[in-house]
Legacy VTK file of the C-alpha trace (Angstrom):
# vtk DataFile Version 3.0
C-alpha trace
ASCII
DATASET POLYDATA
POINTS 203 float
-9.581 -47.988 -4.012
-7.020 -45.176 -3.581
-4.533 -45.493 -0.770
-4.864 -42.810 1.945
-2.070 -40.238 2.035
0.539 -40.945 4.679
0.964 -37.315 5.670
-0.966 -34.223 6.693
-1.077 -31.829 3.733
-1.468 -28.778 5.973
1.620 -29.770 7.963
3.553 -30.177 4.704
2.421 -26.737 3.505
3.490 -25.158 6.796
6.871 -26.911 6.631
7.338 -25.792 3.030
6.424 -22.218 3.948
9.084 -22.225 6.672
11.696 -23.050 4.025
10.391 -20.726 1.324
10.065 -17.771 3.695
13.774 -17.964 4.550
15.330 -19.065 1.246
12.811 -17.942 -1.382
11.509 -20.032 -4.260
14.726 -20.314 -6.262
16.890 -20.879 -3.179
14.820 -23.774 -1.821
15.562 -27.213 -3.229
13.197 -30.151 -3.430
15.540 -31.993 -1.062
15.157 -29.201 1.498
11.388 -29.351 1.180
11.297 -33.138 1.594
13.596 -32.962 4.598
11.625 -30.181 6.269
8.278 -31.901 5.650
9.530 -35.397 6.411
8.131 -36.876 3.185
9.623 -38.655 0.209
10.106 -36.881 -3.108
7.628 -39.190 -4.864
4.961 -38.518 -2.233
5.528 -34.788 -2.477
5.085 -34.725 -6.240
2.210 -37.188 -6.244
0.286 -34.763 -4.050
1.489 -31.345 -5.176
2.521 -32.129 -8.794
5.462 -29.694 -8.891
7.580 -27.376 -6.793
5.689 -24.448 -8.330
2.297 -25.802 -7.236
3.601 -26.570 -3.760
4.915 -23.013 -3.517
1.591 -21.581 -4.652
-0.389 -23.556 -2.086
2.156 -22.820 0.653
1.948 -19.095 -0.168
-1.851 -19.153 0.056
-1.624 -20.927 3.405
1.073 -18.532 4.626
-0.875 -15.356 3.857
-4.013 -16.848 5.443
-2.236 -17.783 8.677
-0.083 -14.674 9.027
-2.963 -12.455 7.916
-5.268 -13.855 10.596
-2.586 -13.450 13.269
-1.872 -9.850 12.333
-5.567 -9.035 11.916
-6.256 -10.137 15.501
-3.608 -7.692 16.713
-4.710 -4.753 14.588
-8.398 -5.217 15.420
-7.872 -5.413 19.206
-10.250 -2.735 20.498
-9.069 -3.220 24.089
-5.941 -1.145 23.353
-5.211 2.123 21.576
-4.509 2.336 17.881
-0.890 3.177 18.629
-0.535 0.127 20.862
-1.933 -2.080 18.102
0.839 -0.886 15.804
3.454 -1.498 18.492
2.016 -4.942 19.184
2.192 -5.801 15.494
5.872 -4.900 15.385
6.476 -6.914 18.564
4.814 -9.885 16.857
7.262 -9.588 13.961
10.261 -9.122 16.238
9.145 -12.072 18.366
9.162 -14.282 15.268
12.658 -13.095 14.435
13.839 -13.688 17.999
12.508 -17.239 17.975
14.076 -17.953 14.583
17.406 -16.467 15.712
17.486 -19.000 18.559
17.432 -21.678 15.847
20.298 -20.064 13.943
18.545 -18.137 11.182
16.139 -15.284 10.453
12.384 -15.897 10.259
12.108 -14.517 6.752
8.821 -13.826 4.979
7.279 -15.545 1.966
5.626 -12.322 0.872
8.813 -10.257 1.012
10.823 -13.014 -0.681
8.214 -13.295 -3.438
7.999 -9.542 -3.981
11.778 -9.500 -4.477
11.558 -12.165 -7.207
10.087 -10.574 -10.366
10.700 -13.758 -12.380
8.480 -15.723 -10.028
5.656 -13.184 -10.216
5.967 -12.933 -13.987
5.968 -16.686 -14.477
2.759 -17.336 -12.560
0.107 -14.586 -12.397
-1.544 -16.484 -9.533
1.415 -15.566 -7.333
0.997 -11.888 -8.220
-2.737 -12.119 -7.462
-2.078 -13.604 -4.006
0.520 -10.948 -3.201
-1.710 -8.100 -4.367
-4.654 -9.422 -2.357
-2.483 -9.802 0.717
-1.158 -6.252 0.383
-4.662 -4.813 0.014
-5.837 -6.676 3.103
-2.848 -5.613 5.216
-3.117 -1.982 4.139
-6.821 -1.985 5.013
-6.166 -3.460 8.456
-3.381 -0.985 9.153
-5.536 1.920 8.028
-8.186 0.770 10.487
-5.705 0.726 13.368
-4.354 4.137 12.386
-7.853 5.642 12.200
-8.612 4.135 15.599
-5.455 5.762 16.932
-6.419 9.102 15.449
-9.802 8.829 17.147
-8.355 7.910 20.553
-5.563 10.500 20.343
-2.617 8.083 20.132
-1.811 8.592 16.440
-1.175 11.921 14.734
-4.066 13.285 12.701
-1.571 14.882 10.327
-0.837 11.457 8.836
-2.998 10.173 5.993
-4.087 6.646 7.048
-3.227 5.160 3.662
0.248 6.699 3.709
0.722 5.631 7.319
-0.247 2.075 6.421
2.338 2.025 3.628
4.924 3.352 6.076
4.271 0.513 8.532
4.339 -2.047 5.720
7.677 -0.653 4.560
9.082 -0.799 8.090
8.025 -4.438 8.467
9.487 -5.421 5.092
12.708 -3.664 6.051
12.819 -5.519 9.365
12.479 -8.864 7.584
15.355 -8.073 5.229
17.540 -6.544 7.939
17.008 -9.564 10.195
18.557 -11.754 7.510
21.827 -9.844 7.918
22.075 -11.095 11.506
20.861 -7.893 13.177
19.759 -8.791 16.736
16.134 -8.342 17.899
17.015 -5.413 20.188
18.334 -3.430 17.218
15.311 -4.442 15.135
13.040 -3.099 17.860
14.866 0.245 17.882
14.576 0.466 14.096
10.872 -0.369 14.248
10.097 2.240 16.888
12.041 4.863 14.960
9.947 4.002 11.935
6.732 4.492 13.908
7.864 7.826 15.366
6.251 9.763 12.519
2.869 8.250 13.358
2.670 8.117 17.113
2.003 11.048 19.420
4.243 11.513 22.482
3.357 9.131 25.323
0.696 7.497 23.104
LINES 1 204
203 0 1 2 3 4 5 6 7 8 9 10 11 12 13 14 15 16 17 18 19 20 21 22 23 24 25 26 27 28 29 30 31 32 33 34 35 36 37 38 39 40 41 42 43 44 45 46 47 48 49 50 51 52 53 54 55 56 57 58 59 60 61 62 63 64 65 66 67 68 69 70 71 72 73 74 75 76 77 78 79 80 81 82 83 84 85 86 87 88 89 90 91 92 93 94 95 96 97 98 99 100 101 102 103 104 105 106 107 108 109 110 111 112 113 114 115 116 117 118 119 120 121 122 123 124 125 126 127 128 129 130 131 132 133 134 135 136 137 138 139 140 141 142 143 144 145 146 147 148 149 150 151 152 153 154 155 156 157 158 159 160 161 162 163 164 165 166 167 168 169 170 171 172 173 174 175 176 177 178 179 180 181 182 183 184 185 186 187 188 189 190 191 192 193 194 195 196 197 198 199 200 201 202
C-alpha cells in the first residue's frame, strides 16, 4: 500500500509559482523551491519528477488562478468598462505593493516565461500554455473595452483588439519596471498614462 503524501500538492505548486514568478525558471534553484514549499528534495522529485515538470504544473496553476482573478474584474458588469480596466491595473499594483512590503517585486510567471526563449523552445507545452493564456486575456480585455465603448467610458476610435494589446503591454511593462524597485505610486502613474489613449475624459 502506497504511503500518503505528506504535503498538499496545490500548496507546493503555489509556493513554486511564487519563486518562479520572481526569479524565472533558470534563476530558481531546487533549494529555493524546497525552502519555499517546505518539502524535502526527495519528496519534491518523487511527486513532480523534475524541476521542468514542477515548473509546467506551477505555470498551469498560475495562469488558472491569475486568469480567474482578472476575469472577475474584467467581467464586472456593475461598473463601466473603463473602471474595469482601472480596477485590473489596481489589482496588479496591489500585488506589487504587497510584494514590496516583503522586500521584492511580485513578478509574473507569464512575463518571465515569455522573456526566456530557451524555455519555450525546450518544451512546446510551455509555449501552448502561454499562447492560451494570452488569447484568453486578450478576449477578456476586448470584452471590457467593448463594454466601455457601449457605455461611453472608452473611446470608440480604438480597435478593441489593439486596445487589449495595449493594456497587456502596459501590464507586462509594470511587472518588469516593478523589479527595478519603482514604487507603487510611480507604477500607478505609468499605468494611468498607458490607459490615457483608451479612456474618455471623466470616464
